[in-house]
VEXVO-845504 format. One record per atom (N, C-alpha, C, O, CB): residue in one letter; z, x, y. Coordinates in steps of 0.001 Angstrom, whole numbers, plus 500000, padded with zeros to 6 digits. Each point is the difference from the previous one (the first is absolute). Glycine has a CB too. Layout:
aZXY;...
This chain:
m563310523116907306;m500040499439501129;m498152498795499472;m498918500296499494;m502987502444502593;t498676496058498390;t499037499396499303;t499461498081501503;t500405499992501163;t501188501558495237;g497954497836503284;g499351498881500487;g499677499210498955;g499067500347499275;g500156500721502523;v501594497562497906;v499016499047499574;v499996499051500344;v501021499420499632;v498854501302499054;l499372498566501994;l500066498708500407;l498790499390498975;l499068500397499301;l501918500055503443;t499977497792497837;t499310498994499009;t497947499804500994;t499375500671500821;t504093497475498209;v496246500399500095;v498785500027501013;v500078499288500893;v498924499714500526;v499831500719498170;d502324499041501811;d500474499115501577;d500558500851500319;d500742499410500786;d499615498350499096;g499984503381500182;g499927500732501101;g501403500392500288;g500450500579500989;g497477498321499807;d502978500443497591;d501466500491500123;d500654500703499503;d499852499462498903;d500166499261501519;v500931502427499275;v500715501043498783;v499474498917499302;v499989498774500117;v502421502824500400;d496890499767498245;d500943498847498470;d501442500671499580;d500605501070499934;d496827498296498506;m502649499546501378;m501669500283499583;m500013499860498900;m501122500409499700;m500020498901501895;s498399500394497547;s499307500642497929;s500147501029499667;s500650500493499078;s497612498597500730;r500706501575501460;r499530500991499281;r501453501415501328;r500097501120500502;r496038497507498272;m504189500750501144;m501066500721501273;m500619500306499370;m500068501215499817;m500076497872501946;e500768499963497443;e501024500323499496;e500133500840498445;e501024500308499391;e499401497693502242;k498554502160498107;k498936500901498783;k499866501298500262;k500218500881499167;k498327497373500473;i501073501948501581;i500415500877501086;i501192500450500312;i500475501030499522;i498050498095501114;m501877500354499948;m501322500573500206;m500856500673498333;m500121501196499733;m499948496705502719;a500380500992496713;a500545500119498880;a499337501379499047;a500683500548499135;a499813496661501213;a498141503204499964;a499559501561499694;a500296500757499769;a500068500898499161;a499301498935501484;a501142499403501203;a500486501674501381;a501232500569499832;a500368501055500516;a498633497980501567;g501901499959496882;g501509500288499838;g500483500502501078;g500002499131500872;g499883501254497015;p500873501420502791;p501169499295500921;p498611500478501179;p500224500126501204;p503320500287497749;l495550499728500650;l498608500549501016;l500005499087501216;l500122498778499916;l498150501951498048;a501471500494504093;a500025498898500514;a498194500006499582;a499149500784499582;a503382499115502512;v497637498287498458;v498191500003499982;v499442499247501593;v500512498937500351;v499325500541496389;t499429500986503852;t498856500476500779;t499376498302499687;t500104499454498902;t499523503925500718;f499780496032501509;f499618499236499722;f498550499926501223;f500369500039501174;f502204499133497412;h496200500748501234;h498993501199500995;h499393498686500276;h499925498885499483;h499483504012499461;r500165497778502172;r498814499346501045;r499475498574499108;r499825499080500799;r499101503682500384;a500877496959497846;a500024498264499231;a500788499336500995;a499582499226500861;a500522501178496381;f501166499998502548;f500620499416501812;f499923498933501000;f500455498897500304;f499230502860499596;d499393499276500489;d497941499347501346;d500064499935499681;d501006500491499487;d497553499571501668;m500375498928497936;m499037499331500028;m501208498743499001;m499560499730498882;m497621502367501497;c503815497403499889;c501009499033499160;c499784498657501038;c500429499877501147;c501719502148497687;a497054497034500380;a500704498946501218;a500541499189501296;a499623499308500946;a500163501491497750;n502187500178500246;n500998499965501043;n500489500964500223;n500656500205498978;n499748498123500700;p499775502535501022;p500907500981499704;p501342499758500347;p500773500812500509;p497518500533499682;f501963497342499464;f501741500280500555;f500500498867498972;f501140499543500093;f498881501157503036;n499050498861495863;n500191499868498904;n499992500969499319;n501163500389499887;n498286497961500433;a499773502368499070;a498810501443499773;a501609501041499631;a500222500571498931;a496796499114503584;l504096500305498972;l500820501180499906;l500722499424499288;l500188500633498962;l499686500624502853;k501029497131498267;k500734499986499501;k500174499723498627;k501133500030499519;k499086499852502430;n498645499812497264;n499435500142498719;n500786501488499452;n500907500261499211;n496495498293501462;l501666502249500253;l500111501014499414;l501779500901500424;l500726500689499283;l496038499134500723;a503356499799501234;a501744500309500003;a500984499540498899;a500844500800499598;a498828498965502744;d500274499257497263;d500419498313498520;d499561501905498501;d500840500522499268;d496960494841502168;a500683505055498710;a500423500103499458;a500652501729499639;a499886500337498822;a498825497175501040;g501651503067500681;g500070501033500378;g499115501461499912;g500320501055499452;g501457497472500306;v497073501143500947;v499188500416501181;v500465501404500733;v500677499612500952;v498934497794499365;a500362503752499700;a500790501080500559;a499337499702501851;a500507499593501045;a499700502549496140;r498772498218502491;r498604499378501316;r499035499699499864;r499293499693499040;r501121501270502023;v499399499180500891;v498664498965499325;v499266501016500839;v500502500619500938;v499976496285498620;l498170503213499968;l498483501001501158;l499650498881501322;l499799498864499571;l498352502497497857;t501775498728503620;t499340499033500876;t499988499971501592;t500807500349500861;t499719498540497179;s497597500270501980;s499526501013501115;s500400498733501084;s499512499787501110;s498140502181497740;g503725497046500213;g500186498488500841;g497907499526500288;g499455500181501089;g503897500746500842;q495891498493496807;q499762499725499504;q498299500041501255;q499407499046500504;q503269500068497560;k497068502225502034;k499523500443501071;k499524500498499649;k500293500523498925;k500571499357502240;a497764500398499618;a499316502079499610;a501028500848500215;a499988500816499078;a497586499207501951;d503333500205499742;d500970500865500442;d501627499793500821;d500318499775501168;d497259501080498757;a502996499296499134;a501460499958500156;a500755499440501336;a500905499172500095;a498742502733498394;a499448499067502806;a499550499561501361;a499497498350500271;a500611499131500622;a498668503490499430;q499917497322499528;q499896498247500521;q500274499549499315;q499957498812500317;q498724500846500728;g502021500573496968;g501440499387499697;g501179499854500488;g500946499511499383;g498255500983499395;l500833500077502792;l501714500522499804;l500918498252500546;l501206499755499966;l498386503884501105;s499414495580499317;s500887498327500607;s500223500115498403;s500700501003499862;s497945496965502667;i501047501391496008;i499960499751498973;i501712500486499138;i501038499695499413;i495885500459501095;i502080500919500139;i501223501262499147;i501026500275500424;i500755500516499176;i497911500589500245;m501753498755501667;m501509499759500761;m500319498565500162;m501011499907500696;m498742502169500703;e499757496670498210;e500321499127499129;e500552500085497840;e500574499298499168;e497617499949503368;l501170502001497555;l500282499650498480;l501128500671499576;l500504499942498878;l497237499754500572;i502654500985501565;i501567501073499576;i500983499404501420;i500962500526500559;i497673502540498171;a500468495297501608;a501567499891500507;a501224499347499451;a499907499326498974;a498869500756502679;p502101500036498819;p500962499887499827;p500035498575499010;p499745498902500493;p500826502677501730;g499882498643495891;g499490498771500040;g498452499517497746;g499746499455498926;g500725501296505535;g499176500494497076;g498609499297498914;g499610502228499950;g498859500150500438;g499523495811500989;m502076505061498296;m500496501272499779;m499445499733498592;m500021499130499128;m502195501524502582;l497148500871498602;l500171500921498853;l499326501118499872;l498841500185499629;l501616498154499443;q500527502540501334;q500299501429500321;q499908500976499236;q500876499586499240;q500254499606501874;p498454502096498261;p499343499868501039;p498717499210499863;p499705499563498888;p501411502408501710;l497905497759500696;l498208499556498984;l499021501135501145;l499479499648501058;l500635496575498041;w499872504447500610;w499009500998499804;w498166499249500510;w499186499312499383;w502866501909498218;l497979499521504118;l499005499698500495;l498695500809499594;l500027501204499745;l501581497990501859;v497726500350498377;v498658500928499768;v498694500361500998;v500344499497501069;v500317499517496838;r498525501363502217;r498860499734500449;r500502500312501606;r501203499739499969;r497706498431497941;g500781502217503325;g499734500761501705;g501752500365499878;g500723500336500939;g496844497812501051;v502760501704496836;v501738501023500915;v499366501367500219;v499366500814499329;v503196498220499090;r498019500819503154;r499073501535500665;r501768501076500951;r501053499475500359;r495263498541500716;a503474502782498976;a501212499977500991;a499176499103501433;a500423498848499907;a501037504009499094;n497907497197501802;n499493499003500543;n500779498844499944;n500834500429500797;n497280500556498804;n502236498093500168;n500428498633499191;n500806500348498992;n499503499485498998;n498533499331501366;l502911501758499347;l501114500628498911;l501200499208500550;l500664499188499356;l498422503508500131;q501145497762502166;q501607499189500573;q499600498424500204;q500970499375500428;q500128502917501249;n497906497011498160;n500046498633499894;n500650499763498575;n500816499105499778;n497087500486501846;f501634501322497433;f499805499256499060;f502225499778499712;f500612499240499251;f495846501931499669;l503986499747501944;l501414500549499557;l501112499122500516;l500921499325499540;l498230503051500493;d500146498068501574;d500047498642500318;d500629498633499999;d500992499353500337;d497811501866499386;a499931498730499650;a500434498600498917;a500730499814499369;a500180498815499718;a498545500977500091;g501777500795499836;g501344500029498713;g498893500815498055;g500417500347498895;g501474496062502715;v497376503553498723;v499166500626498893;v500374501422499533;v499614500938500697;v498588497694500221;r502757501696497589;r500355501256499678;r499357501204499419;r500245501203499911;r501147497414500081;e497622500496499630;e498573501264499221;e499091499498500309;e499585498847500119;e501005501975497874;v498914500640502219;v497978499104500128;v499858500931499530;v500778500954500034;v498117497666501934;h499670501288497272;h498840500722499403;h498507500769500451;h498953499644499459;h502230498756499398;s498837502588502095;s498808500233500128;s499376501769499245;s500414501105499650;s500105496872502730;s498604501437497706;s498707501214499104;s499777500997502092;s498970500584500339;s498638496877496522;a502977502471503557;a500284500934501488;a498384501218499494;a500047501223500138;a503936498747500407;g495289499582499128;g498561501037499478;g498614499748500887;g499988499420501085;g500870500392496206;v498438500520502300;v498780500468501204;v498491499791498516;v500200500644498970;v501689502058503441;l497219496708497639;l498924499813499585;l499217501309500010;l499271499757500961;l501010497924499694;l499253503923498812;l499037500202500191;l499545500441499377;l500294500299498843;l499983499537502419;p498316500446499701;p498704500322498262;p500141501200500126;p500281500924500763;p497526497457498989;s501685501089498476;s500171501544498992;s499352501237499917;s498867499999499519;s501577498584499330;p500141502671501596;p499122501469500158;p499424499993499108;p499713501087499499;p501438500268501467;m498286497091498246;m498777500888498987;m498925500085500785;m500055499312501019;m500449499866496701;r498153501713502047;r498806499481500114;r498155499886499408;r498829499924500372;r503149500492501084;y499201499668497034;y498745498613499190;y500621498594500080;y501111499671499583;y497948501943498303;r500039497633502713;r500091498331499955;r498799499081498909;r499405499036500482;r501461501343502390;n499011499829496410;n500400499028498846;n498766499034500936;n500189500489501114;n503119499835497713;q495939498967501305;q500334498687501088;q498991498849499098;q498896500422499657;q501429501069503347;g500007497256496668;g499939498671499864;g500546500081498919;g499106500004499153;g499174499199502014;l503244500903498101;l501448500346499226;l500762499643499786;l499042499317500363;l500810501592499981;s501606498478499242;s500745499634500386;s500546500268499049;s499204499985499061;s500237498859502391;m502101501554498081;m501005499494499346;m500612499823499893;m500857500419499221;m498806499738500496;s500320498825501247;s500298498848499922;s498992498437499756;s498778499852499993;s502850501814501287;a499457497372498546;a499058498912499781;a498799499725501078;a498850499575499892;a503183499487498934;d499153501586502769;d499310498793501465;d498874501087500177;d500189501126500460;d502208497404501328;i496488500995497807;i498770501872500892;i500617499877501099;i499491500942500608;i497597499202498790;q503406499540501091;q499912500443501794;q501425500733499626;q500322500947500718;q498295496704501282;a501727502201497575;a501245501700500427;a499991500570500329;a499022499889500739;a501515500440498575;d500264501375500992;d499380500955501052;d500442501183498397;d501139500413499777;d499445498615503965;e498662501161495721;e501072501167499612;e499801501140499770;e500190500750499042;e500623497968500244;y498760501364501735;y499894500581501036;y501433500166500946;y499582499782501137;y497930499369498490;s503547501045500448;s500349499984501113;s501927499490498785;s500173499291499008;s496714499990503581;r504356501826498538;r501203499863498832;r500944500185501544;r499990500651501045;r499236500711495707;y501676497395502420;y501888500303500912;y500499501312500191;y499722500910499219;y501246497185499647;r499699502043502054;r500844500951500255;r501488499672500447;r500049498970500672;r497841502074499768;v502591499200499479;v501619499219500610;v500165501261501147;v500148501188499712;v501487497449497603;e498328501035503464;e500559500469501171;e501568500373500373;e500619499367500856;e497436499376499541;g502601502526498748;g501784500851500323;g500416499040501403;g501025499331500128;g498472504013499098;a499116496847502004;a500909500353501296;a499912498585500363;a500479499687501091;a499030502952499818;a499703496011498009;a500545499095500843;a501040498932498686;a500442498857500110;a497048501345502185;v502577500559496815;v501526499656498705;v501871500740500796;v501196499751499849;v496390501035497156;a501432500301503926;a501358500022500651;a500475499993501084;a501087500404500413;a498935500298498297;e498795498626501975;e501065499504501489;e499488498124499161;e499547499105500713;e499976503426502737;m500667497318495257;m500327498428499594;m501365500336500091;m500830499526500775;m497257499403497540;k502112502178500577;k501729500341499873;k500749499723501461;k500791499121500342;k498767503028497763;g499961498776502484;g500654500364501111;g500219498329500950;g500812499980500925;g497939503022498927;i500341495534499736;i500146499063501057;i500701499492498813;i499708498808500099;i498335500910501991;i502720500379496802;i501135499095498853;i501490501049500760;i501018499768500653;i497032499600496046;v501380501599502817;v501585500230500605;v500106500359500754;v500851500884499901;v499913499352498964;r498592499613502794;r500651500121501096;r500834497804499714;r501183499675500093;r496521503137501861;h501144496299497739;h500466498683499905;h501442499592498955;h500682498976499981;h496581500700500579;q502832501577498638;q501197499796499136;q501170500565500985;q501218500007499818;q497492500284497641;a500782500021503270;a501264500928500318;a500340499348501730;a500442500850500774;a498695501893497405;k500745496391502164;k499850498802500588;k501853498911499546;k500158498851500414;k496212501551499231;
């Protein structure tokens, strides 16, 4: 997984060529740097031309539900790089919208943030550069959410 941009917000094609050469036969995924591109349509074409296998995107919005209109344009015939993985905000309650729009693969954490069971709290200290980071919570994948989303996908594929 990689994501390299120029200072002008374009895919850095000279660096991508080197990355693709180094990857050899391995499938390359371009991460959410894609959402920071100045022109996602040019970026997608350049990535497809470079041989990138998939792109992670939320449609240049905070979450994929908000970016659905751009995502639909990106996967429209002629502009399509498939699979286009959607990230941020893909949940069982909106998954069908993405599948109906033509998205073939999604990426979801399907989880929840839970408080840590740790009782001792070293206040005023963070292991992160972000001193506001919550050191006393943890993310857990919800098996029921994964199963529900899988069921939605299986039913969609059976249509």
